[in-house]
DSSP file (Angstrom, degrees, kcal/mol; ACC not computed):
  #  RESIDUE AA STRUCTURE BP1 BP2  ACC     N-H-->O    O-->H-N    N-H-->O    O-->H-N    TCO  KAPPA ALPHA  PHI   PSI    X-CA   Y-CA   Z-CA
    1    1 A M              0   0    0      0, 0.0   135,-0.1     0, 0.0   146,-0.0   0.000 360.0 360.0 360.0-172.1  -64.5    6.9   26.6
    2    2 A D        -     0   0    0    133,-0.3   134,-0.1     1,-0.1   133,-0.0   0.305 360.0-100.6 -90.7   9.9  -62.8    4.7   29.2
    3    3 A G        +     0   0    0      1,-0.3   133,-0.1   132,-0.2    -1,-0.1   0.477  64.4 156.8  93.2  -0.4  -64.7    5.8   32.3
    4    4 A T        -     0   0    0    131,-0.4    -1,-0.3     1,-0.1     2,-0.1  -0.391  47.4-113.7 -61.0 139.0  -62.2    8.2   33.8
    5    5 A T        -     0   0    0      1,-0.1     2,-1.7    -2,-0.0    -1,-0.1  -0.378  25.1-109.5 -71.8 153.2  -64.0   10.6   36.0
    6    6 A A        +     0   0    0    127,-0.1   129,-0.1    -3,-0.1    -1,-0.1  -0.532  60.0 150.7 -85.2  70.8  -64.0   14.3   34.9
    7    7 A S        -     0   0    0     -2,-1.7   127,-3.3   127,-0.5    -3,-0.0  -0.653  59.1 -80.0 -98.5 157.4  -61.7   15.7   37.5
    8    8 A P  B     -A  133   0A   0      0, 0.0   125,-0.3     0, 0.0    -1,-0.1  -0.320  51.3-114.0 -59.4 137.6  -59.6   18.8   36.9
    9    9 A A        -     0   0    0    123,-2.9     3,-0.1     1,-0.1   108,-0.1  -0.532  33.7-111.8 -71.2 133.1  -56.4   17.8   34.9
   10   10 A P        -     0   0    0      0, 0.0    -1,-0.1     0, 0.0   107,-0.0  -0.273  37.1-101.2 -62.0 153.4  -53.2   18.3   37.0
   11   11 A D        -     0   0    0      1,-0.1     2,-0.3    14,-0.0   105,-0.1  -0.309  38.9-108.7 -67.2 160.1  -50.9   21.1   35.8
   12   12 A W        -     0   0    0     -3,-0.1     2,-0.7   104,-0.0    -1,-0.1  -0.715  17.2-148.4 -95.0 147.8  -47.8   20.1   33.8
   13   13 A H        +     0   0    0     -2,-0.3    90,-3.1    90,-0.1   100,-0.4  -0.781  32.2 166.9-114.5  83.4  -44.4   20.4   35.4
   14   14 A V  E     -B  102   0B   0     -2,-0.7    88,-0.2    88,-0.2     3,-0.1  -0.826  29.3-170.9-109.2 137.0  -42.2   21.2   32.4
   15   15 A E  E    S+     0   0B   0     86,-3.0     2,-0.3    -2,-0.4    87,-0.1   0.626  77.2  10.0 -99.2 -14.0  -38.6   22.4   32.5
   16   16 A R  E     -B  101   0B   0     85,-0.6    85,-2.2     2,-0.0     2,-0.4  -0.968  63.5-147.9-161.8 146.7  -38.2   23.2   28.8
   17   17 A W  E     -B  100   0B   0     -2,-0.3     2,-0.4    83,-0.2    83,-0.2  -0.916   5.9-163.0-120.1 144.9  -40.4   23.5   25.7
   18   18 A F  E    S+B   99   0B   0     81,-2.9    81,-2.5    -2,-0.4     3,-0.1  -0.930  76.7  17.1-116.9 147.9  -39.7   22.7   22.1
   19   19 A N  S    S+     0   0    0     -2,-0.4     2,-0.4    79,-0.2    -1,-0.1   0.755 102.2 105.3  67.3  28.2  -41.8   23.9   19.1
   20   20 A A        -     0   0    0     -3,-0.2    -1,-0.1     1,-0.1    -3,-0.1  -0.970  50.1-169.4-141.8 120.7  -43.5   26.6   21.3
   21   21 A D  S    S+     0   0    0     -2,-0.4    -1,-0.1     1,-0.2    -4,-0.0   0.869  92.9  29.5 -72.4 -35.8  -42.9   30.3   21.2
   22   22 A T  S    S-     0   0    0      0, 0.0    -1,-0.2     0, 0.0     0, 0.0  -0.990  99.6-107.9-120.5 126.9  -45.0   30.6   24.4
   23   23 A P        -     0   0    0      0, 0.0     2,-0.3     0, 0.0    -2,-0.0  -0.336  37.1-128.3 -57.0 121.6  -45.2   27.7   26.9
   24   24 A P        -     0   0    0      0, 0.0     2,-0.3     0, 0.0     3,-0.0  -0.546  30.3-172.5 -71.3 133.9  -48.7   26.2   26.5
   25   25 A T     >  -     0   0    0     -2,-0.3     4,-1.5     1,-0.1     5,-0.1  -0.812  37.5-114.9-117.3 164.1  -50.5   25.8   29.8
   26   26 A L  T  4 S+     0   0    0     -2,-0.3     4,-0.2     2,-0.2    -1,-0.1   0.880 118.5  52.2 -62.2 -39.5  -53.8   24.2   30.7
   27   27 A Q  T >4 S+     0   0    0      1,-0.2     3,-1.5     2,-0.2    -1,-0.2   0.935 109.9  47.7 -59.3 -52.2  -55.2   27.6   31.5
   28   28 A A  T 34 S+     0   0    0      1,-0.3    -1,-0.2     3,-0.0    -2,-0.2   0.762 111.7  50.9 -62.6 -28.4  -54.1   29.1   28.2
   29   29 A L  T >< S+     0   0    0     -4,-1.5     3,-2.3     2,-0.1    -1,-0.3   0.343  77.4 131.0 -91.6   1.8  -55.6   26.1   26.4
   30   30 A R  T <   +     0   0    0     -3,-1.5   101,-0.2     1,-0.3   100,-0.1  -0.315  67.9  38.6 -58.1 138.5  -59.0   26.3   28.1
   31   31 A G  T 3  S+     0   0    0     99,-2.4     2,-0.3     1,-0.4    -1,-0.3   0.154 105.4  83.9 101.9 -18.5  -61.7   26.2   25.4
   32   32 A K  S <  S-     0   0    0     -3,-2.3    -1,-0.4    98,-0.2     2,-0.3  -0.810  82.0-116.7-112.8 153.0  -59.8   23.6   23.3
   33   33 A V  E     -c   66   0B   0     32,-2.8    34,-2.9    -2,-0.3     2,-0.5  -0.699  33.8-145.7 -80.6 145.6  -59.6   19.9   23.6
   34   34 A V  E     -cD  67 128B   0     94,-2.5    94,-2.4    -2,-0.3     2,-0.6  -0.971  14.2-164.8-120.0 126.1  -56.1   18.8   24.5
   35   35 A A  E     -cD  68 127B   0     32,-3.1    34,-2.8    -2,-0.5     2,-0.6  -0.945  14.7-169.3-105.5 107.7  -54.5   15.5   23.3
   36   36 A L  E     -cD  69 126B   0     90,-3.0    90,-2.6    -2,-0.6     2,-0.6  -0.894   3.2-167.2-102.2 120.1  -51.4   15.0   25.5
   37   37 A H  E     -cD  70 125B   0     32,-2.9    34,-2.3    -2,-0.6     2,-0.4  -0.939   5.1-158.8-107.1 113.0  -49.0   12.2   24.3
   38   38 A A  E     +cD  71 124B   0     86,-2.9    86,-1.7    -2,-0.6     2,-0.3  -0.774  27.6 152.0 -93.0 133.9  -46.4   11.2   26.8
   39   39 A F  E     -c   72   0B   0     32,-2.8    34,-2.2    -2,-0.4     2,-0.4  -0.929  37.0-139.4-151.6 169.2  -43.4    9.5   25.4
   40   40 A Q    >   -     0   0    0     -2,-0.3     3,-1.8    32,-0.2     6,-0.2  -0.994  26.0-126.6-133.5 145.6  -39.7    8.7   25.6
   41   41 A M  T 3  S+     0   0    0     -2,-0.4     6,-0.1     1,-0.3    -1,-0.1   0.849 110.3  47.8 -57.2 -33.1  -37.2    8.6   22.8
   42   42 A L  T 3  S+     0   0    0      4,-0.0    -1,-0.3    -3,-0.0    39,-0.0   0.168  84.5 108.8 -98.6  18.7  -36.1    5.1   23.5
   43   43 A C    X>  -     0   0    0     -3,-1.8     4,-2.0     1,-0.2     3,-0.5  -0.861  57.1-156.0 -95.5 116.9  -39.6    3.6   23.9
   44   44 A P  H 3> S+     0   0    0      0, 0.0     4,-2.7     0, 0.0     5,-0.3   0.914  93.4  50.8 -59.1 -44.4  -40.3    1.4   20.9
   45   45 A G  H 3>>S+     0   0    0      1,-0.2     5,-2.0     2,-0.2     4,-1.6   0.807 109.1  52.3 -64.4 -28.9  -44.1    1.8   21.3
   46   46 A C  I <4>S+     0   0    0     -3,-0.5     5,-3.2     3,-0.2    -1,-0.2   0.902 113.8  41.2 -69.8 -45.6  -43.8    5.5   21.4
   47   47 A V  I  <5S+     0   0    0     -4,-2.0    -2,-0.2     1,-0.2    -1,-0.1   0.871 122.7  39.9 -71.6 -37.0  -41.7    5.7   18.2
   48   48 A A  I  <5S-     0   0    0     -4,-2.7    -2,-0.2    -5,-0.2    -3,-0.2   0.774 138.5  -0.8 -81.0 -29.7  -43.8    3.1   16.4
   49   49 A S  I  X5S+     0   0    0     -4,-1.6     4,-2.1    -5,-0.3    -3,-0.2   0.724 121.0  53.2-128.8 -56.0  -47.2    4.1   17.5
   50   50 A G  I  ><S+     0   0    0     -5,-2.0     4,-2.0     1,-0.2    -4,-0.2   0.936 112.4  40.2 -64.2 -53.2  -47.7    7.0   20.0
   51   51 A L  H  ><S+     0   0    0     -5,-3.2     4,-2.4     2,-0.2    -1,-0.2   0.906 115.0  51.2 -72.5 -38.4  -45.8    9.8   18.2
   52   52 A P  H  > S+     0   0    0      0, 0.0     4,-2.4     0, 0.0    -1,-0.2   0.921 111.8  50.8 -60.4 -38.9  -47.1    8.9   14.6
   53   53 A Q  H  X S+     0   0    0     -4,-2.1     4,-2.4     2,-0.2    -2,-0.2   0.903 107.4  51.0 -62.6 -40.1  -50.6    8.9   16.1
   54   54 A A  H  X S+     0   0    0     -4,-2.0     4,-2.7     1,-0.2    -1,-0.2   0.912 110.6  50.2 -63.7 -41.5  -50.0   12.3   17.7
   55   55 A Q  H  X S+     0   0    0     -4,-2.4     4,-1.8     2,-0.2    -2,-0.2   0.922 110.2  50.1 -61.8 -42.7  -48.8   13.6   14.3
   56   56 A R  H  X S+     0   0    0     -4,-2.4     4,-1.9     2,-0.2    -2,-0.2   0.910 111.0  49.1 -61.5 -41.4  -52.0   12.2   12.6
   57   57 A I  H  X S+     0   0    0     -4,-2.4     4,-1.9     1,-0.2    -2,-0.2   0.950 109.3  51.9 -58.9 -51.2  -54.2   13.8   15.2
   58   58 A A  H  < S+     0   0    0     -4,-2.7    -1,-0.2     1,-0.2    -2,-0.2   0.814 114.3  43.2 -58.9 -32.8  -52.4   17.1   14.7
   59   59 A R  H  < S+     0   0    0     -4,-1.8    -1,-0.2    -5,-0.2    -2,-0.2   0.800 115.1  49.9 -78.4 -29.8  -53.0   16.9   10.9
   60   60 A A  H  < S+     0   0    0     -4,-1.9     2,-0.3    -3,-0.2    -2,-0.2   0.754 104.8  57.3 -84.1 -26.1  -56.6   15.7   11.2
   61   61 A F  S  < S-     0   0    0     -4,-1.9     5,-0.0    -5,-0.1    -1,-0.0  -0.834  88.0-104.7-116.2 144.3  -58.1   18.2   13.6
   62   62 A D    >>  -     0   0    0     -2,-0.3     3,-2.2     1,-0.2     4,-2.0  -0.476  22.3-140.9 -64.3 121.6  -58.3   22.0   13.5
   63   63 A P  T 34 S+     0   0    0      0, 0.0    -1,-0.2     0, 0.0    -4,-0.0   0.658  98.7  68.7 -63.3 -10.5  -55.8   23.6   15.8
   64   64 A K  T 34 S+     0   0    0      1,-0.1     3,-0.1   -32,-0.0    -2,-0.1   0.758 115.4  26.2 -69.2 -24.5  -58.4   26.2   16.7
   65   65 A H  T <4 S+     0   0    0     -3,-2.2   -32,-2.8     1,-0.3     2,-0.4   0.644 125.5  39.2-113.5 -23.2  -60.3   23.5   18.5
   66   66 A L  E  <  -c   33   0B   0     -4,-2.0     2,-0.5   -34,-0.2    -1,-0.3  -0.994  59.8-158.6-138.0 129.7  -57.8   20.8   19.5
   67   67 A A  E     -c   34   0B   0    -34,-2.9   -32,-3.1    -2,-0.4     2,-0.6  -0.918   7.9-153.8-106.3 130.6  -54.2   21.2   20.8
   68   68 A V  E     -c   35   0B   0     -2,-0.5     2,-0.4   -34,-0.2   -32,-0.2  -0.913  17.6-176.6-103.2 129.0  -51.8   18.4   20.5
   69   69 A I  E     -c   36   0B   0    -34,-2.8   -32,-2.9    -2,-0.6     2,-0.3  -0.983  13.9-151.8-126.6 132.1  -49.0   18.4   23.1
   70   70 A G  E     -ce  37  99B   0     28,-3.1    30,-2.4    -2,-0.4     2,-0.4  -0.798   6.2-163.8 -97.8 149.3  -46.1   16.1   23.5
   71   71 A L  E     -ce  38 100B   0    -34,-2.3   -32,-2.8    -2,-0.3     2,-1.0  -0.930   8.8-154.8-133.4 109.9  -44.5   15.3   26.9
   72   72 A H  E     +ce  39 101B   0     28,-3.4    30,-2.5    -2,-0.4     2,-0.6  -0.763  22.6 178.2 -83.5 110.0  -41.1   13.7   27.0
   73   73 A T        -     0   0    0    -34,-2.2     2,-0.6    -2,-1.0    30,-0.1  -0.902   9.8-165.5-123.4 101.2  -41.2   12.0   30.3
   74   74 A V        +     0   0    0     -2,-0.6     3,-0.1    28,-0.2   -34,-0.1  -0.767  23.3 159.3 -96.4 115.4  -38.0   10.1   31.2
   75   75 A F  S    S+     0   0    0     -2,-0.6     2,-0.3     1,-0.2    -1,-0.1   0.371  70.8  27.9-115.9   2.7  -38.3    7.6   34.0
   76   76 A E  S    S+     0   0    0      1,-0.1    -1,-0.2     2,-0.0     0, 0.0  -0.976 111.2  27.1-153.7 160.5  -35.3    5.5   33.0
   77   77 A H    >   +     0   0    0     -2,-0.3     3,-1.6     1,-0.1     4,-0.5   0.844  64.9 165.6  55.1  38.1  -32.0    5.9   31.1
   78   78 A H  G >   +     0   0    0      1,-0.3     3,-1.3     2,-0.2    -1,-0.1   0.839  63.4  62.9 -51.5 -41.3  -31.9    9.5   32.0
   79   79 A E  G 3  S+     0   0    0      1,-0.3    -1,-0.3     2,-0.1    -2,-0.1   0.679 104.4  45.8 -64.5 -19.1  -28.3    9.9   31.1
   80   80 A V  G <  S+     0   0    0     -3,-1.6    -1,-0.3     1,-0.2    -2,-0.2   0.426 106.9  58.6-104.2   1.0  -28.8    9.1   27.4
   81   81 A M    <   +     0   0    0     -3,-1.3    -1,-0.2    -4,-0.5    -2,-0.1  -0.371  67.2 153.6-128.8  61.3  -31.9   11.3   26.8
   82   82 A P    >>  -     0   0    0      0, 0.0     4,-2.0     0, 0.0     3,-0.7  -0.324  62.0 -96.5 -75.0 167.9  -30.9   14.9   27.7
   83   83 A P  H 3> S+     0   0    0      0, 0.0     4,-2.1     0, 0.0     5,-0.1   0.776 122.9  60.9 -59.0 -25.0  -32.7   17.8   26.0
   84   84 A E  H 3> S+     0   0    0      2,-0.2     4,-1.5     1,-0.2     5,-0.1   0.903 106.6  45.4 -65.6 -40.4  -30.0   18.1   23.4
   85   85 A A  H <> S+     0   0    0     -3,-0.7     4,-2.3     2,-0.2    -1,-0.2   0.865 110.3  54.7 -70.6 -36.7  -30.7   14.6   22.2
   86   86 A L  H  X S+     0   0    0     -4,-2.0     4,-3.0     2,-0.2     5,-0.2   0.909 103.5  56.1 -58.6 -44.0  -34.4   15.3   22.3
   87   87 A A  H  X S+     0   0    0     -4,-2.1     4,-2.1     1,-0.2    -2,-0.2   0.914 110.6  44.3 -56.1 -46.7  -33.9   18.4   20.0
   88   88 A V  H  X S+     0   0    0     -4,-1.5     4,-2.9     2,-0.2    -1,-0.2   0.936 112.0  52.1 -65.7 -46.8  -32.2   16.2   17.4
   89   89 A F  H  X S+     0   0    0     -4,-2.3     4,-2.5     2,-0.2    -2,-0.2   0.917 109.5  50.6 -54.5 -48.5  -35.0   13.5   17.8
   90   90 A I  H  <>S+     0   0    0     -4,-3.0     5,-2.2     1,-0.2     4,-0.4   0.901 113.6  44.7 -59.0 -44.7  -37.7   16.2   17.2
   91   91 A R  H ><5S+     0   0    0     -4,-2.1     3,-0.6    -5,-0.2    -2,-0.2   0.911 113.6  48.8 -65.9 -42.1  -36.0   17.4   14.1
   92   92 A E  H 3<5S+     0   0    0     -4,-2.9    -2,-0.2     1,-0.2    -1,-0.2   0.865 116.6  42.2 -68.7 -35.6  -35.3   14.0   12.7
   93   93 A Y  T 3<5S-     0   0    0     -4,-2.5    -1,-0.2    -5,-0.2    -2,-0.2   0.412 107.0-128.5 -88.5   1.0  -38.9   12.8   13.3
   94   94 A R  T < 5 +     0   0    0     -3,-0.6     2,-0.5    -4,-0.4    -3,-0.2   0.900  40.1 176.3  50.7  49.2  -40.2   16.2   12.0
   95   95 A L      < +     0   0    0     -5,-2.2    -1,-0.2    -6,-0.1     4,-0.1  -0.719   9.9 176.0 -79.2 126.0  -42.4   16.6   15.1
   96   96 A T        +     0   0    0     -2,-0.5    -1,-0.1     2,-0.1     3,-0.1   0.575  45.7  91.9-114.6 -10.6  -44.2   20.0   14.9
   97   97 A F  S    S-     0   0    0      1,-0.1   -28,-0.1   -77,-0.0     2,-0.1  -0.418  92.2 -81.5 -76.6 160.3  -46.5   20.1   17.9
   98   98 A P        -     0   0    0      0, 0.0   -28,-3.1     0, 0.0     2,-0.4  -0.394  47.7-165.4 -60.9 134.6  -45.3   21.6   21.2
   99   99 A I  E     -Be  18  70B   0    -81,-2.5   -81,-2.9   -30,-0.2     2,-0.3  -0.990   1.8-161.8-133.0 125.6  -43.2   19.2   23.2
  100  100 A G  E     -Be  17  71B   0    -30,-2.4   -28,-3.4    -2,-0.4     2,-0.7  -0.713  17.1-131.7-101.9 150.1  -42.4   19.7   26.9
  101  101 A V  E     -Be  16  72B   0    -85,-2.2   -86,-3.0    -2,-0.3   -85,-0.6  -0.928  30.7-124.9-105.2 115.0  -39.7   18.0   28.9
  102  102 A D  E     -B   14   0B   0    -30,-2.5   -28,-0.2    -2,-0.7   -88,-0.2  -0.290  26.2-109.7 -57.9 135.4  -41.1   16.7   32.1
  103  103 A R        -     0   0    0    -90,-3.1     9,-2.4     1,-0.1    10,-0.3  -0.395  41.7-100.3 -67.5 144.8  -39.3   17.9   35.3
  104  104 A P        -     0   0    0      0, 0.0     6,-0.1     0, 0.0    -1,-0.1  -0.254  45.3 -93.0 -62.8 154.4  -37.4   15.2   37.1
  105  105 A G        -     0   0    0      3,-0.3     3,-0.3     4,-0.2     7,-0.0  -0.300  32.1-125.3 -65.0 148.8  -38.9   13.5   40.1
  106  106 A T  S    S+     0   0    0      1,-0.5     2,-0.1     4,-0.2    -1,-0.0  -0.881  97.0   2.5-134.2 103.9  -38.2   14.8   43.6
  107  107 A P  S    S+     0   0    0      0, 0.0    -1,-0.5     0, 0.0     3,-0.2   0.765 129.9  16.3 -82.3 173.8  -37.3   12.4   45.0
  108  108 A G  S    S-     0   0    0     -3,-0.3    -3,-0.3     1,-0.2     0, 0.0  -0.197  91.1 -70.0  98.5 174.5  -37.0    9.3   42.7
  109  109 A P  S    S+     0   0    0      0, 0.0    -4,-0.2     0, 0.0    -1,-0.2   0.633  93.6 100.6 -82.0 -16.1  -37.0    8.5   39.1
  110  110 A I  S    S-     0   0    0     -3,-0.2    -4,-0.2    -6,-0.1   -35,-0.1  -0.594  74.0-126.3 -78.1 118.5  -40.6    9.3   38.2
  111  111 A P     >  -     0   0    0      0, 0.0     4,-2.5     0, 0.0     5,-0.2  -0.136  22.5-110.8 -62.9 160.6  -40.9   12.7   36.6
  112  112 A Q  H  > S+     0   0    0     -9,-2.4     4,-2.6     1,-0.2     5,-0.1   0.897 113.7  43.3 -66.7 -44.0  -43.3   15.2   38.1
  113  113 A T  H  > S+     0   0    0   -100,-0.4     4,-2.1   -10,-0.3    -1,-0.2   0.928 113.3  53.8 -65.3 -41.9  -46.1   15.4   35.5
  114  114 A M  H  4>S+     0   0    0      1,-0.2     5,-2.3     2,-0.2     4,-0.4   0.926 113.5  43.5 -56.5 -46.2  -45.9   11.6   35.1
  115  115 A A  H ><5S+     0   0    0     -4,-2.5     3,-0.8     3,-0.2    -1,-0.2   0.883 109.2  56.5 -66.4 -41.6  -46.5   11.3   38.9
  116  116 A A  H 3<5S+     0   0    0     -4,-2.6    -1,-0.2     1,-0.3    -2,-0.2   0.864 115.7  37.1 -60.7 -37.5  -49.2   14.0   38.9
  117  117 A Y  T 3<5S-     0   0    0     -4,-2.1    -1,-0.3    -5,-0.1    -2,-0.2   0.413 105.6-128.5 -94.9  -2.3  -51.2   12.0   36.3
  118  118 A A  T < 5 -     0   0    0     -3,-0.8    -3,-0.2    -4,-0.4     2,-0.1   0.909  39.3-173.8  54.1  45.4  -50.3    8.5   37.8
  119  119 A M      < -     0   0    0     -5,-2.3    -1,-0.2    -6,-0.2     3,-0.1  -0.449  25.7-145.3 -72.8 146.1  -49.2    7.4   34.4
  120  120 A Q        -     0   0    0      1,-0.2     2,-0.3    -2,-0.1    -1,-0.1   0.705  62.6 -70.2 -77.2 -24.8  -48.2    3.7   34.1
  121  121 A G  S    S-     0   0    0     -7,-0.1    -1,-0.2    19,-0.0   -83,-0.1  -0.977  76.6 -10.5 160.5-160.2  -45.5    4.3   31.6
  122  122 A T  S    S+     0   0    0     -2,-0.3   -77,-0.2    17,-0.1   -83,-0.2  -0.932 102.1  39.7-125.7 147.9  -45.1    5.4   27.9
  123  123 A P  S    S+     0   0    0      0, 0.0    17,-2.9     0, 0.0     2,-0.4   0.585  75.8 163.6 -71.8 149.0  -46.8    5.8   25.5
  124  124 A S  E     -DF  38 139B   0    -86,-1.7   -86,-2.9    15,-0.2     2,-0.5  -0.997  22.8-156.4-134.4 135.6  -49.7    7.3   27.3
  125  125 A L  E     -DF  37 138B   0     13,-3.0    13,-2.6    -2,-0.4     2,-0.4  -0.937  11.1-175.1-111.2 132.6  -52.5    9.3   25.8
  126  126 A I  E     -DF  36 137B   0    -90,-2.6   -90,-3.0    -2,-0.5     2,-0.5  -0.991   8.4-159.7-127.7 129.5  -54.4   11.8   27.8
  127  127 A L  E     -DF  35 136B   0      9,-2.6     8,-3.0    -2,-0.4     9,-1.7  -0.942   6.3-170.2-114.5 135.5  -57.4   13.7   26.6
  128  128 A I  E     -DF  34 134B   0    -94,-2.4   -94,-2.5    -2,-0.5     6,-0.2  -0.971  18.1-132.5-121.1 125.7  -58.5   16.9   28.4
  129  129 A D    >   -     0   0    0      4,-2.7     3,-2.1    -2,-0.4   -97,-0.2  -0.119  34.4 -89.1 -76.0 178.5  -61.8   18.6   27.6
  130  130 A R  T 3  S+     0   0    0      1,-0.3   -99,-2.4    24,-0.3   -98,-0.2   0.705 126.6  55.7 -59.1 -23.5  -62.5   22.3   26.9
  131  131 A H  T 3  S-     0   0    0   -101,-0.2    -1,-0.3  -100,-0.1  -101,-0.1   0.382 122.0-103.4 -96.8   6.2  -63.0   22.9   30.6
  132  132 A G  S <  S+     0   0    0     -3,-2.1  -123,-2.9     1,-0.3     2,-0.4   0.717  74.2 142.0  83.3  23.0  -59.6   21.5   31.6
  133  133 A R  B     -A    8   0A   0   -125,-0.3    -4,-2.7  -127,-0.0     2,-0.4  -0.793  57.2-117.0-101.2 142.0  -61.0   18.2   32.9
  134  134 A L  E     +F  128   0B   0   -127,-3.3  -127,-0.5    -2,-0.4    -6,-0.2  -0.591  41.5 163.9 -72.8 125.5  -59.2   14.9   32.5
  135  135 A R  E     +     0   0B   0     -8,-3.0  -131,-0.4    -2,-0.4     2,-0.3   0.653  60.3  18.1-119.0 -27.6  -61.6   12.7   30.4
  136  136 A K  E     +F  127   0B   0     -9,-1.7    -9,-2.6  -135,-0.1    -1,-0.4  -0.993  50.4 177.2-147.7 140.5  -59.4    9.8   29.1
  137  137 A Q  E     +F  126   0B   0     -2,-0.3     2,-0.4   -11,-0.2   -11,-0.2  -0.934  14.0 173.3-141.3 118.7  -56.1    8.4   30.1
  138  138 A A  E     -F  125   0B   0    -13,-2.6   -13,-3.0    -2,-0.4     2,-0.4  -0.984  19.1-151.2-133.3 137.7  -54.8    5.3   28.3
  139  139 A F  E     +F  124   0B   0     -2,-0.4   -15,-0.2   -15,-0.2     2,-0.1  -0.885  64.7   9.8-106.9 136.0  -51.4    3.5   28.5
  140  140 A G  S    S-     0   0    0    -17,-2.9     2,-0.3    -2,-0.4   -15,-0.1  -0.437 110.2 -12.9  94.8-171.3  -50.1    1.7   25.5
  141  141 A T        -     0   0    0     -2,-0.1     2,-0.4   -17,-0.1    -2,-0.1  -0.497  59.0-162.1 -73.0 130.4  -51.2    1.6   22.0
  142  142 A E        -     0   0    0     -2,-0.3     2,-0.2    -4,-0.1    -2,-0.0  -0.903  26.1-109.8-112.3 139.7  -54.7    3.1   21.2
  143  143 A D     >  -     0   0    0     -2,-0.4     4,-2.3     1,-0.1     5,-0.2  -0.469  22.1-134.5 -66.2 136.3  -56.6    2.5   18.0
  144  144 A D  H  > S+     0   0    0      1,-0.2     4,-3.0     2,-0.2     5,-0.2   0.899 104.2  52.7 -58.7 -44.7  -56.8    5.6   15.8
  145  145 A L  H  > S+     0   0    0      1,-0.2     4,-1.9     2,-0.2    -1,-0.2   0.890 110.3  47.0 -61.7 -40.5  -60.5    5.2   15.1
  146  146 A R  H  > S+     0   0    0      2,-0.2     4,-2.6     1,-0.2    -1,-0.2   0.914 114.4  46.9 -66.9 -45.5  -61.3    5.0   18.8
  147  147 A V  H  X S+     0   0    0     -4,-2.3     4,-2.3     2,-0.2    -2,-0.2   0.902 111.3  52.2 -65.3 -40.2  -59.1    8.0   19.6
  148  148 A G  H  X S+     0   0    0     -4,-3.0     4,-2.8     1,-0.2    -1,-0.2   0.907 110.5  47.5 -58.4 -42.5  -60.7    9.9   16.7
  149  149 A A  H  X S+     0   0    0     -4,-1.9     4,-2.7    -5,-0.2    -2,-0.2   0.931 111.1  51.4 -64.7 -46.9  -64.1    9.1   18.0
  150  150 A D  H  X S+     0   0    0     -4,-2.6     4,-1.9     1,-0.2    -1,-0.2   0.880 112.3  46.5 -63.5 -36.9  -63.2   10.2   21.5
  151  151 A I  H  X S+     0   0    0     -4,-2.3     4,-2.5     2,-0.2    -2,-0.2   0.937 111.4  50.2 -63.7 -48.9  -61.8   13.4   20.3
  152  152 A A  H  X S+     0   0    0     -4,-2.8     4,-1.0     1,-0.2    -2,-0.2   0.903 108.5  53.6 -57.1 -42.0  -64.8   14.1   18.1
  153  153 A F  H >X S+     0   0    0     -4,-2.7     3,-0.9     1,-0.2     4,-0.5   0.944 110.4  46.8 -57.1 -48.0  -67.1   13.4   21.1
  154  154 A L  H >< S+     0   0    0     -4,-1.9     3,-1.1     1,-0.2   -24,-0.3   0.867 108.2  56.4 -64.1 -37.8  -65.2   16.0   23.2
  155  155 A L  H 3< S+     0   0    0     -4,-2.5    -1,-0.2     1,-0.2    -2,-0.2   0.699 100.0  59.2 -69.4 -17.1  -65.3   18.5   20.4
  156  156 A T  H << S+     0   0    0     -4,-1.0    -1,-0.2    -3,-0.9    -2,-0.2   0.638  86.5  96.4 -84.5 -13.1  -69.1   18.3   20.3
  157  157 A E  S << S-     0   0    0     -3,-1.1   -27,-0.0    -4,-0.5    -3,-0.0  -0.446  89.1 -93.0 -75.7 148.3  -69.4   19.4   23.9
  158  158 A P        -     0   0    0      0, 0.0    -1,-0.1     0, 0.0   -28,-0.1  -0.255  37.1-113.8 -64.6 147.6  -70.0   23.1   24.5
  159  159 A E        -     0   0    0      1,-0.1   -28,-0.1    -3,-0.1     2,-0.0  -0.425  42.5 -91.2 -73.4 152.0  -67.2   25.5   25.0
  160  160 A P        -     0   0    0      0, 0.0    -1,-0.1     0, 0.0     2,-0.1  -0.384  44.3-111.2 -65.2 141.7  -66.9   27.1   28.5
  161  161 A S        -     0   0    0      1,-0.1  -130,-0.0    -3,-0.1     0, 0.0  -0.420  16.4-149.1 -68.9 147.8  -68.7   30.4   28.9
  162  162 A H        +     0   0    0     -2,-0.1    -1,-0.1     2,-0.0     0, 0.0  -0.082  43.9 145.3-106.1  30.3  -66.5   33.5   29.2
  163  163 A D              0   0    0      1,-0.1    -2,-0.0     0, 0.0     0, 0.0  -0.372 360.0 360.0 -71.4 150.0  -68.9   35.4   31.3
  164  164 A P              0   0    0      0, 0.0    -1,-0.1     0, 0.0    -2,-0.0   0.508 360.0 360.0 -67.2 360.0  -67.4   37.6   34.1
């Protein structure tokens, strides 16, 4: 992996969810590896690489062991990317994994989850292990084979014990 220390992953600050009956939380996903893809609808790298990769990950790995989560994190052009436009985008691109809308920054343009993770921009890929620890954070396009190997490595690690 890229050397990111295994510190607890920050909570997500999401104002609305798509493709989720129940809002997914890091606590609820404990025991699964989480692949979080941060994107914007108007980001060419997100549309060309990040979101297709998230879809491939969702198809390739068993959802009992890996959760793919999208995070629409808008730090520019806020006025043209409201949730209604995102709903159409999700339908047109046939995205089926849960997608959260990052809460706006207070103050400033950087959304809350984006700031909590100190993301450089979009697309960003974040891998969280079964214990809820941040294990990889990458900005830009990531090679599918490398990402698959990173996920497979995390899936080989033991699940957290559920002892009282």
